C-alpha positions as CSV (number, residue, x, y, z in Angstrom):
1,X,0.0,0.0,0.0
2,X,1.5,3.3,-1.0
3,X,1.6,6.4,1.3
4,X,1.4,9.9,-0.2
5,X,3.5,12.4,1.6
6,X,2.6,16.1,1.1
7,X,5.1,18.7,0.4
8,X,4.4,20.3,3.7
9,X,1.5,20.2,6.1
10,X,2.6,22.9,8.5
11,X,0.6,21.3,11.2
12,X,2.2,20.4,14.6
13,X,2.7,16.7,14.9
14,X,2.0,15.9,11.2
15,X,5.4,14.4,10.6
16,X,5.5,15.7,7.1
17,X,8.8,16.6,5.5
18,X,8.7,20.3,4.4
19,X,10.9,19.5,1.5
20,X,8.8,16.7,0.0
21,X,6.8,17.4,-3.0
22,X,3.0,16.9,-2.8
23,X,2.0,13.6,-4.2
24,X,5.5,12.0,-3.7
25,X,5.2,8.3,-2.8
26,X,6.9,6.3,-0.2
27,X,6.4,2.5,-0.4
28,X,5.8,-0.1,-3.1
29,X,4.8,2.2,-5.9
30,X,2.7,5.1,-7.0
31,X,-1.0,4.8,-6.1
32,X,-4.0,6.3,-8.0
33,X,-4.0,9.5,-6.0
34,X,-0.3,10.0,-6.6
35,X,-0.8,9.4,-10.3
36,X,-3.6,11.9,-10.4
37,X,-1.5,14.5,-8.6
38,X,1.4,13.9,-10.8
39,X,-0.8,14.3,-13.9
40,X,-2.5,17.5,-12.7
41,X,0.4,19.2,-11.0
42,X,3.0,21.2,-13.0
43,X,6.7,20.9,-12.6
44,X,8.3,21.9,-9.3
45,X,5.0,21.5,-7.4
46,X,3.7,24.9,-8.4
47,X,0.1,25.1,-9.5
48,X,-0.4,26.1,-13.1
49,X,-1.7,29.6,-13.6
50,X,-4.6,28.4,-15.7
51,X,-5.6,25.9,-13.0
52,X,-5.5,28.6,-10.3
53,X,-7.6,30.9,-12.4
54,X,-10.2,28.3,-13.1
55,X,-10.3,27.0,-9.5
56,X,-10.5,30.7,-8.3
57,X,-13.4,31.3,-10.6
58,X,-15.2,28.2,-9.3
59,X,-14.7,29.3,-5.7
60,X,-16.0,32.8,-6.6
61,X,-19.5,31.6,-7.4
62,X,-20.6,32.9,-4.0
63,X,-19.5,36.5,-4.4
64,X,-20.4,36.5,-8.1
65,X,-23.9,35.3,-7.3
66,X,-24.4,37.7,-4.4
67,X,-22.5,40.8,-5.2
68,X,-23.1,41.6,-8.9
69,X,-26.8,42.4,-8.3
70,X,-26.3,44.2,-5.0
71,X,-26.4,47.7,-6.6
72,X,-29.8,46.8,-8.1
73,X,-31.3,45.4,-4.9
74,X,-33.2,48.6,-4.0
75,X,-34.4,48.9,-7.7
76,X,-35.6,45.2,-7.5
77,X,-37.5,45.9,-4.3
78,X,-39.2,49.0,-5.9
79,X,-40.2,47.1,-9.1
80,X,-41.9,44.3,-7.2
81,X,-43.3,46.6,-4.5
82,X,-41.4,44.5,-1.9
83,X,-40.0,45.5,1.5
84,X,-36.2,45.5,2.0
85,X,-36.4,42.3,4.0
86,X,-38.2,40.6,1.1
87,X,-35.5,41.7,-1.4
88,X,-32.8,40.5,1.1
89,X,-34.6,37.1,1.2
90,X,-33.4,36.6,-2.3
91,X,-29.9,36.8,-0.9
92,X,-30.8,34.3,1.8
93,X,-32.3,31.8,-0.8
94,X,-29.1,32.0,-2.8
95,X,-27.0,31.5,0.3
96,X,-29.0,28.4,1.4
97,X,-28.8,27.0,-2.2
98,X,-25.0,27.5,-2.1
99,X,-24.9,25.7,1.2
100,X,-27.1,22.7,0.2
101,X,-25.4,22.5,-3.2
102,X,-22.1,22.0,-1.5
103,X,-23.7,19.4,0.8
104,X,-24.8,17.4,-2.3
105,X,-21.8,18.1,-4.5
106,X,-19.1,17.1,-2.1
107,X,-20.2,13.5,-1.5
108,X,-21.0,13.1,-5.3
109,X,-17.5,14.3,-6.1
110,X,-16.1,11.7,-3.7
111,X,-18.1,9.0,-5.3
112,X,-18.0,9.9,-9.0
113,X,-14.9,11.9,-9.3
114,X,-14.5,15.7,-9.5
115,X,-15.1,16.4,-13.2
116,X,-18.6,15.1,-14.0
117,X,-20.4,16.6,-11.0
118,X,-18.6,19.9,-11.6
119,X,-19.7,20.1,-15.2
120,X,-23.3,19.2,-14.3
121,X,-23.3,22.0,-11.7
122,X,-21.9,24.6,-14.0
123,X,-24.4,23.9,-16.7
124,X,-27.3,24.1,-14.1
125,X,-25.9,27.4,-12.9
126,X,-25.9,29.0,-16.3
127,X,-29.5,27.9,-17.0
128,X,-30.8,29.0,-13.6
129,X,-29.2,32.4,-13.9
130,X,-30.9,33.0,-17.2
131,X,-34.3,32.0,-15.8
132,X,-33.8,34.5,-12.9
133,X,-33.7,37.3,-15.5
134,X,-37.3,36.5,-16.4
135,X,-38.7,36.1,-12.9
136,X,-42.3,37.5,-12.8
137,X,-42.4,38.2,-9.0
138,X,-40.1,38.5,-6.0
139,X,-41.3,35.0,-4.8
140,X,-40.4,33.4,-8.1
141,X,-37.0,35.1,-8.1
142,X,-36.4,33.8,-4.6
143,X,-37.1,30.2,-5.7
144,X,-34.9,30.6,-8.8
145,X,-32.1,32.1,-6.7
146,X,-32.2,29.0,-4.5
147,X,-31.8,26.8,-7.6
148,X,-29.0,29.1,-8.9
149,X,-27.2,28.8,-5.5
150,X,-27.7,25.0,-5.5
151,X,-25.9,24.6,-8.8
152,X,-23.2,27.1,-8.0
153,X,-22.4,25.2,-4.7
154,X,-21.0,22.4,-6.8
155,X,-18.2,24.7,-8.1
156,X,-17.3,25.9,-4.7
157,X,-17.1,22.6,-3.0
158,X,-15.3,20.8,-5.8
159,X,-12.7,23.5,-6.3
160,X,-11.7,22.9,-2.6
161,X,-11.7,19.2,-3.1
162,X,-9.4,19.4,-6.1
163,X,-6.9,21.4,-4.0
164,X,-7.1,18.9,-1.3
165,X,-6.4,16.1,-3.8
166,X,-3.1,17.7,-4.8
167,X,-1.9,19.5,-1.7
168,X,-1.9,19.3,2.1
169,X,-1.3,21.5,5.1
170,X,0.8,24.6,4.5
171,X,1.0,23.8,0.8
172,X,-2.7,23.7,0.6
173,X,-3.0,26.9,2.6
174,X,-0.7,28.6,0.1
175,X,-2.8,27.4,-2.8
176,X,-6.0,28.5,-1.1
177,X,-4.4,31.9,-0.5
178,X,-3.8,32.1,-4.3
179,X,-7.4,31.2,-4.9
180,X,-8.4,33.9,-2.4
181,X,-6.5,36.5,-4.4
182,X,-8.4,35.4,-7.6
183,X,-11.6,35.0,-5.6
184,X,-11.1,38.4,-4.1
185,X,-11.3,40.0,-7.5
186,X,-14.9,38.8,-7.8
187,X,-16.4,41.1,-5.1
188,X,-14.3,43.9,-6.6
189,X,-15.4,43.4,-10.1
190,X,-18.9,42.1,-9.5
191,X,-20.6,45.2,-8.1
192,X,-18.6,47.4,-10.5
193,X,-19.9,45.4,-13.5
194,X,-23.4,45.3,-11.9
195,X,-23.4,49.1,-11.5
196,X,-22.4,49.6,-15.1
197,X,-25.0,47.1,-16.3
198,X,-27.6,49.1,-14.4
199,X,-26.7,52.2,-16.3
200,X,-27.7,50.4,-19.5
201,X,-30.5,48.2,-18.4
202,X,-32.2,47.0,-15.1
203,X,-31.4,44.3,-12.6
204,X,-32.6,41.6,-15.0
205,X,-29.6,42.3,-17.2
206,X,-27.3,41.4,-14.3
207,X,-28.7,37.8,-14.3
208,X,-28.1,37.6,-18.1
209,X,-24.5,38.5,-17.4
210,X,-24.3,35.9,-14.7
211,X,-25.5,33.3,-17.1
212,X,-22.9,34.2,-19.6
213,X,-20.2,34.1,-16.9
214,X,-21.4,30.7,-15.9
215,X,-21.1,29.5,-19.5
216,X,-17.6,30.8,-19.7
217,X,-16.5,29.1,-16.5
218,X,-18.1,25.9,-17.8
219,X,-15.9,26.1,-21.0
220,X,-12.8,26.9,-19.0
221,X,-13.3,24.0,-16.6
222,X,-14.0,21.6,-19.4
223,X,-10.8,22.6,-21.2
224,X,-8.4,23.0,-18.2
225,X,-9.4,20.8,-15.3
226,X,-8.7,17.0,-15.6
227,X,-9.9,14.4,-13.2
228,X,-7.9,14.5,-9.9
229,X,-9.7,11.6,-8.2
230,X,-9.3,8.3,-10.2
231,X,-11.7,5.4,-9.8
232,X,-9.4,3.5,-7.4
233,X,-9.4,6.4,-4.9
234,X,-13.1,7.1,-4.9
235,X,-15.4,6.6,-1.9
236,X,-17.9,3.7,-2.0
237,X,-20.9,2.9,0.1
238,X,-23.5,5.2,-1.2
239,X,-25.8,7.3,1.1
240,X,-24.9,5.2,4.2
241,X,-21.2,6.1,3.8
242,X,-22.0,9.7,3.3
243,X,-24.1,9.9,6.5
244,X,-21.4,8.1,8.5
245,X,-18.9,10.5,7.1
246,X,-20.9,13.5,8.1
247,X,-21.4,12.0,11.6
248,X,-17.7,11.3,12.1
249,X,-16.9,14.9,11.1
250,X,-19.5,16.3,13.5
251,X,-17.9,14.4,16.3
252,X,-14.4,15.7,15.5
253,X,-13.3,18.6,17.6
254,X,-10.5,19.6,15.3
255,X,-12.8,20.0,12.3
256,X,-15.6,21.7,14.2
257,X,-13.3,24.2,15.8
258,X,-11.7,25.6,12.7
259,X,-14.9,25.2,10.6
260,X,-17.1,27.3,12.9
261,X,-14.4,29.9,13.5
262,X,-14.3,30.5,9.8
263,X,-18.1,30.2,9.4
264,X,-18.8,32.9,12.0
265,X,-16.4,35.2,10.2
266,X,-18.2,34.4,7.0
267,X,-21.5,35.2,8.7
268,X,-20.1,38.7,9.6
269,X,-19.2,39.2,5.9
270,X,-22.7,38.2,4.8
271,X,-24.3,40.6,7.2
272,X,-22.2,43.3,5.5
273,X,-23.2,42.1,2.0
274,X,-26.9,42.1,2.9
275,X,-26.9,45.5,4.7
276,X,-24.4,47.6,2.9
277,X,-26.5,48.3,-0.2
278,X,-29.2,49.9,1.9
279,X,-27.0,51.5,4.5
280,X,-24.6,53.1,2.0
281,X,-27.2,54.1,-0.6
282,X,-30.3,54.9,1.5
283,X,-28.7,56.1,4.8
284,X,-25.6,57.8,3.5
285,X,-26.9,58.8,0.0
286,X,-24.4,56.9,-2.3
287,X,-25.4,56.2,-5.9
288,X,-25.4,52.7,-7.3
289,X,-22.1,53.5,-9.0
290,X,-20.6,55.0,-5.9
291,X,-21.7,52.0,-3.8
292,X,-20.0,49.7,-6.4
293,X,-16.7,51.6,-6.1
294,X,-16.8,51.5,-2.2
295,X,-17.8,47.8,-2.3
296,X,-15.0,47.0,-4.7
297,X,-12.4,49.0,-2.6
298,X,-13.5,47.1,0.5
299,X,-13.2,43.7,-1.4
300,X,-9.6,44.7,-2.4
301,X,-8.8,44.2,1.3
302,X,-9.5,40.4,0.7
303,X,-7.0,40.4,-2.1
304,X,-4.4,42.2,0.0
305,X,-4.7,39.9,3.0
306,X,-4.9,36.8,0.9
307,X,-1.6,37.7,-0.7
308,X,-0.1,38.7,2.7
309,X,-1.3,35.3,4.0
310,X,0.6,33.4,1.3
311,X,3.8,35.3,2.3
312,X,3.3,34.8,6.1
313,X,2.8,31.1,5.7
314,X,6.5,30.7,5.0
315,X,7.2,31.4,8.7
316,X,3.9,31.6,10.6
317,X,1.9,28.5,11.7
318,X,-1.5,28.2,10.0
319,X,-3.4,28.3,13.4
320,X,-1.8,31.6,14.4
321,X,-2.9,33.2,11.1
322,X,-6.4,32.1,11.9
323,X,-6.1,34.0,15.2
324,X,-4.9,37.1,13.3
325,X,-8.0,36.9,11.1
326,X,-10.3,36.6,14.1
327,X,-8.6,39.6,15.8
328,X,-9.0,41.7,12.7
329,X,-12.7,40.8,12.3
330,X,-13.4,41.6,15.9
331,X,-11.6,44.9,15.8
332,X,-13.5,46.0,12.8
333,X,-16.8,45.0,14.3
334,X,-16.1,46.9,17.5
335,X,-15.2,50.0,15.6
336,X,-18.3,49.7,13.4
337,X,-20.6,49.3,16.4
338,X,-19.0,52.4,18.1
339,X,-19.5,54.5,14.9
340,X,-23.1,53.3,14.5
341,X,-24.0,54.1,18.1
342,X,-22.4,57.5,17.9
343,X,-24.2,58.3,14.7
344,X,-21.0,58.9,12.7
345,X,-20.8,59.1,9.0
346,X,-19.1,57.1,6.2
347,X,-15.6,58.4,7.3
348,X,-15.9,56.3,10.4
349,X,-18.0,53.4,9.1
350,X,-16.0,52.5,5.9
351,X,-12.6,51.9,7.6
352,X,-14.3,49.6,10.1
353,X,-16.0,47.7,7.3
354,X,-12.7,47.4,5.5
355,X,-11.2,45.6,8.5
356,X,-14.2,43.1,8.8
357,X,-14.1,42.3,5.0
358,X,-10.3,42.0,4.9
359,X,-10.2,39.5,7.7
360,X,-11.7,36.9,5.3
361,X,-8.4,36.8,3.4
362,X,-6.8,35.3,6.5
363,X,-9.8,33.3,7.9
364,X,-10.9,31.7,4.6
365,X,-7.8,29.9,3.3
366,X,-6.4,28.9,6.7
367,X,-9.6,27.4,8.2
368,X,-10.2,25.5,4.9
369,X,-6.6,24.1,5.0
370,X,-6.9,23.0,8.6
371,X,-10.4,21.5,8.2
372,X,-9.5,19.5,5.0
373,X,-6.0,18.4,6.0
374,X,-5.4,14.6,6.1
375,X,-8.7,13.5,4.4
376,X,-7.7,11.6,1.2
377,X,-10.9,9.9,0.5
378,X,-13.5,12.3,2.1
379,X,-12.2,15.7,1.0
380,X,-15.4,16.4,-0.9
381,X,-17.6,15.4,2.1
382,X,-15.5,17.5,4.5
383,X,-15.5,20.5,2.0
384,X,-19.3,20.1,1.8
385,X,-19.8,20.3,5.5
386,X,-17.4,23.3,5.7
387,X,-19.3,25.1,3.0
388,X,-22.7,24.2,4.5
389,X,-21.7,25.8,7.9
390,X,-20.4,28.9,6.2
391,X,-23.4,29.5,3.9
392,X,-26.0,28.4,6.4
393,X,-24.8,30.9,8.9
394,X,-24.5,33.5,6.2
395,X,-28.1,32.8,5.3
396,X,-29.1,33.5,8.9
397,X,-27.2,36.7,9.0
398,X,-28.7,38.3,5.9
399,X,-32.4,38.5,7.0
400,X,-31.4,39.5,10.5
401,X,-29.9,42.7,9.1
402,X,-33.2,43.3,7.2
403,X,-35.3,42.8,10.3
404,X,-33.7,45.8,11.9
405,X,-34.8,48.1,9.1
406,X,-32.7,50.4,6.9
407,X,-32.9,53.7,8.8
408,X,-29.4,53.5,10.2
409,X,-26.2,51.4,10.2
410,X,-26.9,50.1,13.7
411,X,-28.8,46.8,12.7
412,X,-25.9,45.8,10.4
413,X,-23.3,46.7,13.0
414,X,-25.1,44.7,15.7
415,X,-25.3,41.6,13.5
416,X,-21.7,41.8,12.4
417,X,-20.7,42.4,16.1
418,X,-22.5,39.2,17.2
419,X,-20.9,37.0,14.5
420,X,-17.5,38.5,15.2
421,X,-17.9,37.8,18.9
422,X,-18.9,34.2,18.2
423,X,-15.8,33.8,16.0
424,X,-13.6,35.0,18.9
425,X,-15.4,32.7,21.3
426,X,-15.1,29.6,19.0
427,X,-11.4,30.3,18.4
428,X,-10.6,30.8,22.0
429,X,-12.5,27.8,23.4
430,X,-12.3,25.2,20.6
431,X,-9.9,26.0,17.8
432,X,-6.5,26.3,19.5
433,X,-6.5,22.7,20.9
434,X,-8.4,21.2,17.9
435,X,-6.2,22.7,15.2
436,X,-3.0,21.5,16.8
437,X,-4.2,17.9,16.8
């Protein structure tokens, strides 16, 4: 039986040799996972630029689906005569779809390989996005947004599983950081593109653009990504195995600790995404185009911290970087709450939001690397549960912001503060011991 030794796990007690290339084999000969890694990995263990771009685009389905139509959210509510909370429910539906799509896509990718489920999901996303453009009511749009998220979840969960197939530990965290840089471009470009589309047409045109983007990513994935999980390495056992796999993960302190630390940080981000269009446009008077610029500038923080994370991983343990991300999120939440309580304007609110958003560049890649490390046959299942926790908590955060109304920044600040506090609590109580296992 062959043993695959990763280039570097960066985890205490892992026993991995930092100088060993991912996929290198010790034992009787190369196994199927090593052969897949060797086939998909470029020379010197560095991920190909095309592969990083495609995987980054796949992981960006969340911000693409949520952020591009944010500038048109007030317009959408006006056309349908819907309340702000009803319009924000379309965000929640997409978030829940993204969560459940990952829950289904992960086990399917473990059982049937990565490529086929991925292409199915991408085709479904392009079709559902096009149907959203013709929604006759806010209720129909909410249902179609759920289907759109369901299909998009396949891309998110399978992109993480592909990275886990090829890399482990610190090496995986570095690749996740590269994906975060690519992924970070999505929330920068999406609202900017959405704002420009709104100058030419209405919010329906945004969904036509999303359909075209989905079709483009489908073509890129079909051309660039090969199969990284050969038949001999796939999970068997059907639904029973999947349920047992989820049960084992839910009993594992290491997995739960880092997963919920990252998920609470993601919930704070979703509260910002749901509340900022109304706070910045209706409370502070920004136009749709100005909001797009501010939103993109904040998202640039994800790119910056994602790149910084890749550099810090050379000397800093992965778990410590998670702590830095938690501290950044909590500091931004505290400043935002103080500014909202004092009734201060954008000059005080925007820097605080920048800190909250930028923390995802540290929390996202490092919690994913820790949660997925050492799971050769169940990376898809673990990635599914990781994504489910993130998007389910995000789906809770979005309507909570809407329930507080859109008269001030305080409801958004309160929800962000609660999720940031939960991230601190989870990291302090669970994650330190669990992540060092």
